C-alpha angles and dihedrals in degrees: 000000000000116000123209108230113230141158112223127213103219099161109141092359123128112253119184123205119192109205137042106218135099095290091050091049091057091049093049092050091054092048093050093047088059094047099258119161099232130206118185122201114197139115089234138023135205116253090258093053091047088055091051090050092048089051086051091240093126137026121236133201101195099212143063120298115273131193108270095035093110095060112132096012121136094195133018131198123187110203101173134108091220103110094196090055090046090054094046093048092048092050096049093046088048093054089049094047089237128154105258132185120181104198113250093353105098094178088064096051134086087191133026130209114236127214106265139201112203128195105172106293093351112097125181116191127198121195134174092184088256094301098114119009086173091061093046088051091049092050090048090053090050092051093047088060094045099043114056132185090275088078090059087052091051091051090052091049092053091048091054091048096048097079092051089054098044097047090066089074097227120159115273094251092056092050089053089056091050094047090049089051093051090059094076114188089241098045093103092051091051089053092049090048096046090237102162092162092062093042092051093045092051093048093050092045090051101040103024112182090354091082115078125224086233089059093048092050091051092049091051090053092047091052089046094225126144 
């Protein structure tokens, strides 16, 4: 099966997780990180999930799943080993045209969760379409060693620069050239070295008067250089 890669905006949307164990806890953590409004259905919760409930960060139905529990959910994750519950959750979500993932059971999913490497707002996903989670995990570990936190910093820098470039009203193709020029081959090295002088010089050389003093000051604070 071919999967269509997509990043979902789940901020403020109801996300239901069926199950209260370690797998469910990982899924809940990821959903909360992205702003999901999480409801967990399970007779018991891990200590971590209990703490989230006590802090009112998640909702909790303290019982087994029942038909109708998925009503109003944008996204559903079944994180339970109970195959009967898996089948019932998958069936209900299908009837409701909801996004459904049954953990580690690709045939009962209409979306799958890739292995990911996260560096702040930078996210790199690896998927084998469910054929080899072990390979995806190995590739993720390799990328974690190759791609350090400086790449997250670079993504933040580019995000801060983007409005200054776009407000000039140039054609899209010209903006593409400018953004490519900003990504100097040594930019990552400058971040690692804390070389603000080289970064500043490069930005001014590339953007000239199109970069504001306010933006430069913000960047210097983000990079935490004096």
